[in-house]
Backbone as a ProteinNet text record, in pm:
[ID]
protein_1_A
[PRIMARY]
MTRFAAARRLFAVVMAAAVGWSLSTATFAQDAAKPDAPKPRTALRVCQDPNNLPFSSTGGEGFENQIAEVFGKALGLPVSYYSFPQRMAFIRNTLRYKLPGADYPCDIVISVPVGFDQVSVTKPYYRSTYALVYPRGRGLDGVTSSEDFLRLGPEKLNQLRIGIYDRSPASDWLSRHGLVERGVPYAMLNADPQQYPGEIIEKDLAAGKLDVAIVWGPIAGYFAQRVKSPQLVVVPMKSEPGIRLDYQMAMGVRYGEREWKQQVESLIESRMPEIQAILKSYGVPLVDESYSAAQP
[TERTIARY]
5650.4	5718.6	5660.8	5693.9	5600.6	5577.7	5478.1	5489.8	5594.2	5656.9	5787.9	5900.8	5903.7	6031.5	6039.2	5875	5861.4	5902	5884.3	5922.4	6063.6	6109.9	6269	6326.1	6275.5	6347.5	6304.9	6189.2	6189.9	6284.1	6312.7	6401.4	6545.9	6581.3	6717.1	6713	6633.7	6633.2	6565.5	6453.2	6422.1	6485.3	6492.2	6547.7	6685	6728.1	6900.7	6937.8	6912.2	6939.4	6874.4	6764.4	6713.7	6705.4	6748.6	6707	6839.8	6911.2	7042.6	7009.5	6920.5	6910.8	6985.4	7026.9	7090	7020.9	7034.6	6924.9	6990.6	6928.5	6963.1	6850.2	6853.7	6746.2	6684.7	6771.9	6734.4	6584.4	6523.8	6389	6396.6	6358	6369.2	6263.6	6162.3	6037.5	6066.7	6171.6	6218	6249.1	6270.1	6267.4	6134.3	6006.5	5895.9	5876.3	5970.2	5956.6	5955.1	6049.7	6055.2	6112.8	6024.4	6080.5	6137	6212.9	6245.2	6125.7	6106.6	5997.1	6007.5	5900.5	5925.3	5940.6	6004.9	6070.8	5988.3	5956.9	5898.6	5962.4	5902.7	5965.3	5978.6	6123.5	6151.1	6166.8	6174.5	6163.2	6105.2	6080.8	6059.6	6169.2	6254.1	6374.6	6373.2	6433.1	6388	6538.9	6511.4	6607.1	6632.4	6727.4	6722.4	6867.4	6866.2	6995.5	7001.9	7147.4	7153.7	7186.3	7185.3	7181.6	7093.7	6977.3	6900.1	6784.9	6773.4	6658.5	6577.1	6459.9	6375.7	6323.1	6401.2	6319.6	6393.6	6515	6565.4	6709.6	6744.3	6887.8	6916.5	7033.5	7061	7032	6994.2	6935.7	6754.2	6733.3	6565.7	6476.4	6550.3	6453.2	6386.5	6420.4	6328.1	6177.2	6079.8	5959	5933.4	6036.6	6024	6040.1	6137.7	6170.5	6052	6000.2	5855.8	5737.8	5715.7	5629.9	5674.4	5798.2	5840.7	5813.6	5832.1	5810.9	5648.7	5564.7	5414.8	5365.8	5430.9	5424.7	5478.6	5599.9	5637.9	5556.5	5510.5	5407.9	5290.4	5245	5122.1	5154.2	5269.1	5297	5360.1	5398	5441.3	5575.4	5644.6	5799.4	5891.2	6001.7	6102.2	6138.2	6193.1	6213.9	6375.6	6459.7	6571.5	6605.9	6722.4	6763.9	6895.8	6893.4	7023.8	7045.4	7125.6	7186.2	7288.8	7255.5	7356.7	7313.9	7398.4	7384.4	7313.5	7199.5	7112	7152.9	7269.9	7335.8	7403.9	7433	7512.2	7458.5	7354.1	7280.8	7224.2	7157.4	7068.2	6969.6	6889.6	6818.5	6894.8	6995.6	7081.3	7148.7	7203.4	7266.9	7202.9	7068.5	6970.4	6872.3	6765.9	6649.4	6684.6	6775.2	6810.5	6953.1	7017.3	7145.1	7121.4	7191.9	7161.5	7321.9	7369.5	7472.5	7452.6	7532.9	7490.5	7454.7	7357.2	7325.9	7298.6	7257	7237.5	7104.7	7062.1	6938.7	6948.1	6848.4	6825	6861.8	6931	6937.1	6820.1	6743.8	6617.2	6506.9	6367.4	6277.3	6159.1	6202.7	6092.6	6191.2	6142	6196	6076.8	6078.6	5976.5	5912.3	6003.5	5949.8	6025.8	5934.7	5968.5	5832.6	5880.9	5758.1	5682.3	5545	5451.5	5505.2	5503	5568.1	5688.9	5776.9	5932.2	5941.8	6014.4	6019.1	6126.3	6213.6	6298.9	6271.9	6146.4	6082.7	5930.6	5862.2	5713.8	5667.8	5589.9	5543.9	5398.4	5393.2	5255.7	5153.9	5045.4	4963.3	5025.7	5001.2	5047.4	5006	5078.3	5040.8	5059.9	5111.9	5110.4	5144.6	5090.1	5126.1	5167.5	5305.9	5361.4	5386.3	5463	5514.3	5618.5	5682.7	5791.5	5722.5	5813.5	5775	5880.1	5837.4	5907.3	5919.7	6052.2	6073.3	6147.5	6090	6129.1	6151.4	6234.2	6243.3	6114.8	6055.9	5958	6021.3	5980.2	6056.5	6145.3	6144.1	6278	6239.3	6124	6046.6	5944.5	5940.7	5825.6	5717.8	5701.9	5565	5451.5	5359.1	5245.7	5245.8	5343.5	5371.3	5295	5179.7	5116.9	5116.5	5174.8	5150.8	5263.6	5285	5397.7	5346.5	5228.3	5156.1	5182.1	5158.6	5199.5	5347.5	5435	5572.4	5595.1	5519.4	5566.2	5501	5389.9	5366.9	5427.7	5534.9	5640.2	5694.4	5689.7	5756.1	5897.1	5943.1	6068.3	6175	6139.8	6223	6270.9	6163.4	6168.9	6249.5	6181.6	6220.7	6398	6425.6	6555.2	6680.2	6632.8	6740.2	6738.8	6660.4	6669.7	6766.4	6816.6	6890.6	6791.8	6788.7	6686.4	6776.7	6775.2	6870.8	6790.1	6824.5	6779.3	6865.3	6821.6	6914.9	6901.4	7028.7	7059	6992.7	6903.8	6844	6734.5	6683.8	6555.5	6441.1	6307.8	6211.9	6196	6268.7	6262.8	6341.7	6429	6542.8	6450.5	6354.8	6273.4	6168.2	6136.4	6023.2	6097.1	6240	6295.4	6322.3	6333.3	6350.5	6217.8	6107.8	5982.9	5948.7	5985.9	5947	6058.3	6169.8	6273.8	6351.2	6389.8	6445.5	6572.3	6628.1	6738.6	6856.8	6873	6980.4	6982.2	6858	6859.1	6865	6893.6	6903.5	7067.5	7064.3	7190.2	7178.5	7247.1	7213.5	7315.3	7274.2	7341.8	7341.2	7468.8	7511.8	7384.6	7353.2	7244.1	7314.2	7456.1	7497.9	7618.4	7647.1	7750.7	7832	7955.8	8026.1	8066.9	8035	8053.3	7935.6	7980.2	7879.7	7800.4	7881.5	7796.8	7716.3	7708.6	7617.5	7472	7368	7232.5	7156.9	7042.9	6951.4	6900.8	6882.2	6847.1	6935.8	7054.8	7183.7	7129.1	7085	7033.1	6937	6846.8	6735.9	6794.2	6861.2	6902.9	7042.5	7114.1	7243.4	7252.5	7235.7	7225.8	7106.3	6975.8	6876.8	6876.6	6893.7	6865.1	6979.1	7088.6	7229.3	7190.1	7118.2	7094.4	7171.1	7247.4	7303.4	7203.5	7067.4	6986.6	6867	6777.4	6642.9	6515.8	6538.4	6435.4	6511.5	6438.6	6485.9	6338.1	6376	6277.5	6328.3	6259.5	6295.1	6172.9	6214.8	6088.1	6033.7	5902	5810.2	5842.5	5883.7	5921.1	6052.9	6127.9	6277	6234.7	6155	6115.8	6044.2	5914.6	5861.2	5933.6	6053.1	6086.9	6223	6297.3	6411.6	6349.1	6238.5	6172.7	6162.8	6094.7	6049.3	6164.7	6282.4	6455.8	6486	6479.9	6499	6430.8	6493.5	6409.7	6408.4	6508.5	6522.9	6619.2	6554.1	6460.7	6339.6	6200.9	6099.9	6076.3	6070.5	6054.7	5920.3	5881.8	5744.3	5751.5	5661.5	5683.4	5537.3	5566.2	5451.5	5455.1	5388.1	5360.4	5324.1	5385.3	5385.3	5260.8	5204.7	5126.2	5219.6	5190	5246.8	5183.2	5264	5218.5	5215.5	5124.9	5146.5	5309.8	5368	5509.9	5593.2	5563.2	5648.1	5573.6	5611.7	5547.6	5622.6	5545.4	5604.9	5553.6	5446.6	5395	5384.5	5401	5427.9	5363.6	5292	5262.7	5386.7	5376.6	5493	5425.8	5507.2	5447.5	5574.2	5547	5652.2	5689.3	5792.9	5866.9	5899	5867.9	5911.6	5959.1	6033.4	6062.6	5958.6	6023.3	5895.7	5894.2	5762.2	5743.1	5701.5	5720.2	5655.6	5540.7	5416.5	5284.5	5247.7	5252.9	5170.6	5229	5351.1	5423.9	5366.5	5369.5	5326.1	5157.3	5085.3	4954.5	4953.7	5041.9	5022.9	5067.5	5174.7	5203	5097.5	5026.7	4929.2	4812	4784.7	4678.9	4723.5	4865.9	4886.2	4916	4929.1	4902.5	4776.3	4698	4534.7	4480.8	4528.9	4486.3	4542	4659.1	4749.7	4764.8	4659.2	4689.8	4659.6	4584.1	4570.8	4705	4765.8	4890.8	4996.1	4994.3	5106.1	5070.5	4948.7	4930.7	4971.9	4956.5	4993.7	5131.5	5223.5	5362.9	5417.1	5340.5	5400.6	5378	5241.6	5217.1	5316.4	5345.4	5443.9	5569.8	5638.1	5739.9	5740	5636.2	5607.3	5589	5550.1	5521.1	5433.1	5422	5326.2	5245	5141.1	5051.6	4925.8	4942	4846.7	4759.1	4671.9	4573.3	4607.4	4476.7	4523.9	4495.8	4440.6	4448.1	4593.6	4682.9	4822.3	4898.8	4820.2	4861.6	4834.2	4892.6	4833.2	4865.6	4778.9	4782.5	4932.5	4971.5	5132	5136	5197.8	5192.8	5273.1
14212.2	14093.3	13992.5	13913.6	13822.4	13699.5	13615.3	13470.4	13390.7	13400.8	13336.8	13372.5	13507.1	13577.1	13552.9	13549.5	13511	13375.4	13267.7	13141.3	13101.7	13176.4	13161.8	13233	13331	13382.4	13302	13232.1	13114.2	13026.6	12956.9	12858.5	12904.8	13057.4	13091.2	13092.5	13164.7	13198.7	13117.9	13065.5	12974.3	12844.9	12805.5	12674	12681.1	12790.6	12805.1	12835.9	12949.4	13009.9	12909.7	12879.8	12785.3	12640.9	12620.1	12451.7	12431.2	12513.2	12458.1	12428.8	12515.4	12503	12614.3	12600.6	12727.7	12754.6	12879.3	12938.6	12945.5	12917.3	12999.7	13051	13183.8	13232.5	13194.7	13115.4	13074.3	12996.5	12971.7	12908.6	12794.1	12669.8	12571	12491.1	12572.4	12529.7	12469.4	12503.5	12420	12277.3	12216.2	12092.5	12004	12097.4	12045.2	12001.7	12052	12044.9	11875	11806.1	11664.7	11583.8	11554.9	11443.6	11319.9	11221.3	11106.3	11051.8	10912.1	10838.4	10776.2	10767.3	10708.3	10538.5	10496.9	10361.1	10323.5	10165.5	10130.8	10129.7	10181.9	10219.1	10092.1	10087.5	9987.7	9985.4	10153.6	10210	10356	10414.8	10546.5	10609.7	10685	10748.5	10896.3	10917.3	11033.7	11106.6	11243.9	11336.5	11380.8	11387.7	11468	11499.9	11597.9	11639.3	11522.6	11492	11404.6	11449.8	11576.2	11621.1	11757.4	11732.8	11841.2	11819.1	11776.8	11774.4	11890.1	11921.8	11789.3	11747.2	11770.1	11730.2	11603.2	11574.6	11474	11436.2	11323	11288.5	11125.4	11113.6	10955.3	10854.7	10888.2	10764	10765.3	10859.7	10837.3	10911.4	10978.2	11039.7	11163.4	11228	11326	11304.3	11407.3	11384.8	11371	11431.5	11387.6	11261.6	11186.6	11061.4	10941.5	11024.2	10905.5	10937.1	11039.1	11066.9	10988.8	10982	10894.3	10746.8	10726.6	10588.3	10521.8	10651.2	10618.2	10603.6	10682.4	10679.8	10540.8	10503.9	10368	10279	10269.8	10148.3	10162.3	10265	10299.8	10241.7	10276.1	10239.5	10084.2	10026.3	9882.4	9893.6	10013.3	10018.2	10027.1	9978	10003.6	10164.2	10221.3	10378.2	10366.4	10462	10482	10627.9	10666.2	10813.8	10829.1	10940	11007.4	11128.8	11146.8	11233.9	11350.3	11477.8	11578.8	11699.9	11778.7	11909.6	12002.6	12029.3	12139.8	12278.7	12293.5	12422.7	12447.7	12325.4	12320.2	12292.5	12408	12357.1	12246.8	12209.5	12094.1	12033.3	12117.5	12083.2	12031.5	12102.1	12063.1	11924.2	11953.1	11805.1	11679.3	11683.9	11569.2	11563.6	11622.8	11586.1	11630.8	11724.4	11746.2	11664.6	11582.9	11541	11420	11411.1	11286.1	11288.9	11196	11167.4	11099.8	11131.3	11063.4	10906.7	10841.5	10709.4	10657.4	10742.7	10697.9	10731.2	10707.8	10744.8	10867.9	10939.1	11035	10931.2	11006.3	10916.7	10913	11033.1	11046.9	11112.1	11098.5	11147.6	11247.8	11273.1	11355	11429.9	11561.7	11633.4	11629.9	11612.6	11604.7	11751.4	11856.3	11968.8	12093.3	12149.2	12292.7	12381.6	12496.3	12599.4	12615.8	12641.7	12663.4	12775	12776.6	12873.3	12865.4	12760.8	12770.5	12696.4	12760.3	12752.4	12668.8	12573.3	12502.7	12364.7	12345.4	12205.4	12227.1	12110.5	12098.8	12055.8	12172.6	12180.2	12101.9	12037.8	11946.1	12049.6	12004.9	12062.6	12073.1	12171.7	12178.6	12060.8	12050.2	11949.8	11975.8	12108.8	12172.8	12328	12404.6	12535.9	12568.5	12655.6	12669.7	12827.6	12858.5	12999.3	13022.1	13131.5	13178.1	13172.9	13145.4	13136.1	13196.4	13264.2	13306.7	13201.1	13192.2	13086.3	13143.4	13089	13179.4	13063.4	13093.6	13008.4	13058.3	12921.5	12976	12996.4	13130.5	13166.6	13273.2	13302.1	13392.5	13545	13558.9	13719.9	13736.1	13645.5	13652.7	13582.3	13514.9	13412.9	13495.6	13443.2	13516.4	13584.2	13566.1	13624	13494.9	13530.1	13414.3	13471.4	13562.4	13609.9	13744.6	13769.9	13870.5	14015.5	14012.2	14133.5	14150.9	14061.6	14044.8	14075.4	14017.8	14066.1	14188	14263.6	14407.7	14490.2	14451.9	14510.5	14517.5	14464.1	14463.8	14584	14649.6	14793.9	14811.1	14946.9	14953.4	14928.4	14957.4	14916.3	14784.4	14678.2	14542.3	14497.9	14521.8	14492.3	14516.1	14628.6	14691.3	14619.7	14541	14426.2	14294.8	14270.8	14140.8	14101.9	13965	13937.2	13843.9	13871.4	13800.9	13747.4	13623.3	13544.1	13517.2	13519	13507.6	13459.1	13438.4	13398.9	13522.6	13559.6	13697.3	13716.4	13783.8	13797.4	13722.3	13685.2	13604.3	13672.1	13640.8	13705.1	13764.2	13708	13752.4	13878.7	13891.2	14029.8	14138.2	14120.8	14226.6	14243	14138.7	14176.8	14261.6	14245.8	14310.3	14469.3	14464.6	14615.2	14688.8	14636.1	14668.8	14747.1	14687.3	14716.6	14781.4	14819.5	14887.2	14805.3	14691.3	14614.2	14545.1	14607.9	14551.5	14548.8	14663.4	14648.2	14546.6	14475.3	14379.1	14225.6	14242.6	14103.9	14072.1	13937.7	13838.3	13757.9	13816.8	13747.9	13600.4	13499	13389.8	13391.6	13332.3	13309	13216.1	13286.8	13222.8	13053.4	13065.8	12943.5	12924.7	12779.7	12742.9	12627.6	12644.1	12539.3	12426.6	12423.9	12311.4	12214.6	12090.8	11975	11937.9	11952.8	11896.7	12020.2	12153.8	12274.4	12208.8	12203.8	12222.7	12335.7	12329.2	12475.3	12481.7	12373.6	12403.3	12439.2	12467.6	12515.8	12603.7	12700.1	12843.1	12827	12710.6	12662.7	12609.1	12473.5	12365.1	12408.7	12498.8	12548.8	12659.4	12771.8	12915.3	12942	12954	12969.4	12889.9	12781.4	12687.7	12717.7	12782.8	12825	12948.6	13024.3	13166.9	13267.2	13219.9	13330.4	13404.5	13341	13454.3	13432.1	13547.9	13539.6	13502.4	13537.7	13487.2	13424.5	13356.3	13321.8	13312.3	13357.8	13375.5	13291.9	13187.9	13079.5	13017	12964	12876.7	12779.1	12764.6	12689.1	12565	12456.8	12337.2	12326.5	12420.2	12401.7	12431.4	12560.8	12601.8	12487	12425.7	12334.4	12206.1	12159.1	12025.3	12034.8	12150.5	12170.8	12216.5	12277.2	12309	12174.5	12083.4	11981.2	11904.8	11907.4	11849	11900.4	12022.2	12101.9	12056.5	11971.9	11946.2	12045.5	12126.6	12254.6	12333.2	12473.1	12529.6	12497.4	12472.9	12464.4	12566.2	12554.3	12657.1	12666.5	12768.3	12807.4	12860.5	12795.8	12821.8	12919.4	13012.9	13139.9	13155.4	13077.3	13095.3	13253.5	13317.2	13462.2	13468	13588	13606.6	13703.6	13689.9	13765.7	13917.5	14000.2	14136.3	14217.1	14297.7	14338.5	14403	14304	14333.8	14251.8	14184.9	14075.6	13952.9	13854.5	13714.9	13634.2	13565.2	13495.1	13348.5	13344.7	13203.6	13149.9	13004.3	12947.7	12829.7	12797.1	12679.4	12580.5	12465.6	12369.1	12240.2	12197.4	12109	12023.1	11929.3	11847.8	11874.8	11823.4	11884.9	11736.3	11760.8	11642.3	11722.8	11657.6	11705.1	11761	11869.3	11928.4	11792.2	11803.7	11696.1	11569.5	11547.6	11410.7	11429.8	11443.4	11491.7	11357.2	11231.5	11142.4	11089.3	11123.9	11125.8	11216.9	11331.4	11446.5	11403.1	11358.3	11344.6	11210.1	11112.6	11005.4	11053.1	11151.9	11198.3	11287.5	11346.8	11446.5	11347.4	11249.1	11145.4	11093.5	11043.8	11017.9	11134.3	11259.4	11349.4	11351.2	11344.4	11340.3	11225.1	11108.6	10973.2	10985.2	11036.2	10978.6	11109	11229.3	11347.1	11309.3	11237.5	11207.6	11143.2	11075.2	11046.2	11125	11217.1	11326.8	11425.6	11463.9	11554.1	11499.4	11374.5	11298.7	11326.8	11302.5	11290.3	11438	11534.2	11680.3	11727.6	11665.4	11713.8	11651.3	11517.6	11456.4	11524.9	11583.4	11652.3	11814	11841.7	11977.5	12083.1	12041.8	12168.2	12232.9	12376.6	12460	12481.3	12420.3	12396.4	12509.3	12604.3	12736.6	12734.8	12790.5	12830.9	12950.7	12996.1	13107.4	13257	13248.3	13346.7	13407	13316.5	13374.7	13457.9	13455.4	13520.2	13660.5	13741.7	13898.6	13928.1	14027.5	14068.9	14117.5	14063.1	14105.2	14183.8	14310	14401.9	14351.5
744.9	742.6	690	542	473.4	573.7	532.2	600.2	576.3	454.3	414.5	507	522.3	566.6	724.2	803.8	947.7	961.5	863.3	881.8	876.1	778.6	769.7	899.8	929.5	1067.8	1191.3	1168.6	1305.5	1298.5	1172.5	1127.5	1180.2	1182.4	1165.9	1361.8	1408	1549.4	1650.1	1615.2	1700.9	1680.5	1563.3	1533.5	1535.7	1529.3	1531.2	1676.8	1694.3	1837.3	1962.7	1949.4	2068.8	2014.7	1914.7	1855.3	1810.9	1717.4	1668.1	1538.4	1464.5	1291.7	1229.8	1116.5	1034.7	917.8	856.4	763.2	627.6	525.3	389.1	364.3	272.9	252.3	117	28.3	-96.6	-96.1	-195.2	-183.7	-290.3	-263.2	-318.8	-400.8	-423.2	-470.6	-639.1	-692.1	-830	-812.3	-683.2	-678.8	-727.6	-712.2	-773.2	-918.4	-977.9	-1131.6	-1200.8	-1135.8	-1191.6	-1057.4	-987.3	-885.8	-944	-865.1	-881.8	-866.5	-966.1	-955.6	-802.9	-692	-573.5	-596.9	-489.7	-456.6	-345.1	-338	-237.9	-101.7	7.9	132.6	196.7	264.1	340	468	524.2	654.8	630.7	760.8	759.7	792.9	702.4	728.4	755.3	882.3	928	936	919.5	937	1071.5	1114.5	1267	1303.4	1389.4	1489.5	1595.3	1585.6	1690.4	1865.6	1863	2010.6	2017.3	2027	2029.2	2087.5	2221.1	2310.2	2342.5	2340	2364.6	2230.5	2123.5	1970.2	1957	1918.9	1864.4	1942.1	1940	1974.8	1917.6	1936.8	1893.8	1955	2086.1	2179.4	2159.5	2087.5	2076	2180	2255.7	2374.1	2337	2217.6	2170.4	2147.6	2150.3	2099.6	1970.8	1884	1747.2	1719.1	1778	1794.1	1842.6	1925.8	1970	1840.6	1789.8	1705.6	1594.9	1519.2	1453.8	1475.6	1584.7	1609.7	1602.8	1633.4	1616	1470.3	1390.2	1223.9	1208.8	1217.8	1161.2	1197.4	1339.2	1370.9	1258.9	1271.9	1178.8	1018.5	982.8	843.5	839.1	970.2	957.8	910.7	923.3	880	991.1	992	1100.7	1082.8	1187.7	1172.1	1180.4	1090.3	1077.4	1077	1122	1130.5	1052.6	976	930.2	1021.3	1097.2	1180.6	1099.9	1152.5	1124.1	1199.4	1228.1	1331.1	1254.6	1324.1	1237.9	1221.9	1299	1305.6	1160	1079.4	981.3	841.4	776.1	648.4	659.5	763	790.7	646.5	600.4	489	386.5	355.8	233.8	229.8	384.1	412.2	470.8	446	480.6	407.3	393.1	299.1	176.4	141	-14.6	-50.3	17.9	-4.2	-89.2	-197.8	-284.2	-369	-379.8	-444.1	-568.9	-687.4	-817.1	-788.7	-851	-847.5	-689.6	-612	-472.3	-438.4	-344	-284.6	-205.6	-123.3	-38.7	112.5	183.6	318.6	388.1	399.9	463.2	399.6	463.3	370.7	420.3	568.7	652.8	772.1	785.4	900.7	998.3	1095	1162.3	1248.3	1254.2	1290.7	1191.5	1125.7	1045.1	1085.1	1080.2	1109.5	967.7	984.1	882.3	792.1	666.1	583.4	531.8	606.3	571.7	427.3	343.1	213.7	157.1	231.5	193.7	173.5	222.9	213.4	185.9	136.3	125.3	242.4	319.8	431.6	479	544.5	585.7	664.6	685.6	768.7	910.8	1000	1131.9	1213.3	1313.6	1409.8	1564.3	1577.7	1715.5	1684	1795	1788.4	1925	1937.3	2063.4	2049.4	2176.1	2165.2	2252.6	2227.2	2343.8	2492.6	2571.7	2715.7	2798.7	2932	3048	3127.4	3177.9	3286	3399.7	3512.4	3625.4	3749.3	3846.7	3955.6	4089.6	4115.9	4224.5	4348.1	4424.5	4566.2	4539.1	4424.2	4417.3	4375.8	4400.4	4396.2	4301.6	4203.8	4094	4087.5	4204.2	4213.7	4181.5	4142.8	4085.3	3958	3883.4	3742.3	3642.1	3595.6	3521.6	3348.3	3335.8	3189.8	3168.2	3031.8	3014	3068.6	3074.9	3103	3276.5	3344.6	3500.1	3498.5	3421.7	3410.5	3408.2	3328.9	3284.4	3394.7	3465.7	3578.3	3701	3711.4	3832	3829.3	3728	3739.3	3719.1	3680	3654.2	3772.9	3915.9	3999.4	4011.9	3970.7	4007.2	3875.2	3769.4	3626	3615.4	3648.3	3638.1	3732.4	3800.9	3884.9	3836.7	3731.2	3675.7	3574.7	3567.1	3446.4	3371.1	3247.4	3163.3	3054.3	3055	2954.3	2812.4	2697.7	2589.1	2488.8	2385	2257.7	2163.6	2146.8	2067.9	1938.1	1864.5	1774.4	1749.4	1843.5	1848	1871.2	1872	1891.7	2030.5	2131.3	2246.8	2291.5	2186.7	2188.3	2135.2	2044.1	1994.6	2118.2	2182.8	2301.5	2397.1	2429.5	2526.1	2480.6	2358.4	2293.4	2313.9	2260.4	2268.2	2404.7	2514.2	2635	2748.5	2665.9	2721.1	2806.2	2789.9	2878.4	2837.7	2731.1	2623	2743.9	2832.2	2931	3014.4	3055	3128.5	3078.7	2936.4	2856.4	2899	2905.9	2901.4	2782.7	2667	2552.1	2529.1	2464.1	2431.5	2290.5	2267	2113.4	2034	1914.8	1847.4	1787.9	1739.8	1671.4	1773.1	1812.5	1872.8	1806.8	1801.2	1734.2	1804.8	1937	2020.8	2003.9	1959.5	1931.7	2062	2158.5	2277.3	2372.5	2300.6	2342.6	2313.3	2392	2360.5	2426	2355.8	2392.4	2522.9	2600.4	2728.2	2825.8	2788.7	2893.8	2987.9	2880.5	2935.1	3077	3082.5	3180.4	3275.5	3226.6	3300.7	3404.8	3330	3419.5	3481.1	3394.2	3415.4	3516.9	3478.5	3538.4	3667.2	3681.4	3765.3	3901.9	3843.8	3928.8	3976.4	3937	3987.2	3910.7	3804.5	3728.5	3660.8	3621.8	3570.4	3660.9	3651	3722.7	3624.3	3498.5	3412.3	3273.9	3205.6	3083.9	2991.1	2858	2746.5	2641.5	2627.7	2525.6	2446.2	2349.3	2244.7	2342	2342.9	2436.2	2478.1	2357.1	2393.3	2466.3	2448.8	2514	2654.8	2688.4	2827.9	2910.4	2846.2	2924.3	2936.5	2852.5	2884.8	2970.8	2971.8	3068	3199.6	3207.7	3333.9	3422.5	3328	3407.3	3483.1	3396	3429.2	3550.5	3577.4	3707.6	3809.3	3923.8	4030.6	4122.9	4160.5	4266.9	4194.4	4195.1	4240.7	4152.2	4182.5	4080.5	3996.9	3873.4	3752	3717.8	3703.7	3640.9	3494.6	3385.7	3261.4	3246.3	3161.3	3143.7	2988.8	2894.5	2764.8	2767.7	2633.1	2620	2502	2480	2342.6	2251.7	2134.2	2038.9	2027.8	1995.7	2018.5	1846.3	1826.7	1685.6	1647.9	1559.7	1505.1	1569.8	1678.7	1760.2	1767.8	1658.3	1683	1774.8	1862.8	1971.4	1956	1871.4	1867.7	1721	1691.4	1550.7	1566	1450.9	1397.8	1356	1403.4	1370.8	1259	1173.9	1093.8	1039.5	949.9	883.1	772.7	729.8	574.6	517.1	373.7	271.2	175.3	87.7	-52.1	-130.5	-217.5	-295.9	-412.6	-484.9	-557.4	-516.4	-407.2	-347.7	-292.4	-380.7	-331.7	-253	-308.5	-236.7	-114.5	-97.5	38.9	146.9	91.7	164.2	208.3	126.4	163	263	249.4	343	469.8	499.7	598.9	678.4	596.8	632	708.9	656.2	673.6	826.7	846.4	969.8	1096.9	1035	1150.6	1194.2	1105.5	1126.1	1223.2	1180	1213.8	1358.3	1401.7	1506.6	1590.2	1581.4	1672.8	1785.7	1838.4	1999.2	2053.9	1953.4	2029.1	2032.8	1919.2	1904.6	2009.3	2057.6	2149.4	2297.7	2313.6	2437.5	2469.1	2356	2361.1	2390.6	2324.4	2334.4	2470.7	2552.9	2659.6	2770	2741.1	2834.4	2841.9	2709.5	2700.4	2769.7	2829.8	2856.6	2769.3	2667.1	2551.4	2577.2	2579.7	2613.7	2458.9	2465.2	2355.8	2381.6	2257.9	2276	2144.9	2144.2	2029.8	1975.7	1884.3	1824.9	1870.5	2014.8	2089.4	2135.6	2105.5	2159.3	2016.7	1914.4	1810.7	1822.5	1714.4	1709.1	1570.2	1507.9	1383.1	1350.5	1243	1217.4	1085.5	1099	993	863.3
[MASK]
++++++++++++++++++++++++++++++++++++++++++++++++++++++++++++++++++++++++++++++++++++++++++++++++++++++++++++++++++++++++++++++++++++++++++++++++++++++++++++++++++++++++++++++++++++++++++++++++++++++++++++++++++++++++++++++++++++++++++++++++++++++++++++++++++++++++++++++++++++++++++++++++++++++++

């Protein structure tokens, strides 16, 4: 799988199944041909999903909202948001949306995977990975890695109900290890605007309908923090050859806006300590390159 294909897949299954984004396989590099002349900025205008915690919300509770506020303060600009559900051609209807004679409604997407080709991608600002989440005190205590989990053996594993988003890397991982029959698939896309990605943890895992969930790390960490009883354990998983579970995340701007991209990258670099503190406060499992594996 090529780097671009992997990033498009992440956008489809990490950010759609687990986060609510949709995918078009088209490439948009042609935007770089002749961009509009830049206008003076009067606000930091952010493209966001209105109901996509821990990433963003109309109430400003997401970590993307908090990072945007840090950037707005650094730029001396107010922050404004243009909201659109990420499950519905998000980039086309936000960052690339422009009526004749009108301006774009927003100028930056705070989270896109490195290699995603619908936008001009900045340098990364964090790396996370898929994670196992399980309730403490229900027979899985002591599992601190995916290897520990697999060492539980067939007798134990074949009793488990493992919640995943269908067609995600978690599906591939279950298939690799002969656990497809133990999977409880959740729909990648849901037309209900009130549905949110953490329901698999906050409702079903906490209630005992599932024994384990395997989801994208930021979702795992944030919603595990929100559940007070039972206590939930988050175990970051390492990628395996042919199954990529870890991804670097960056920001996205329109093709052709080179100076704006450079300014955003400068903000990422100068405000990294604040960004890292925000991510950690949301429980995001931050991992290093040791969680990667050579991909064919």
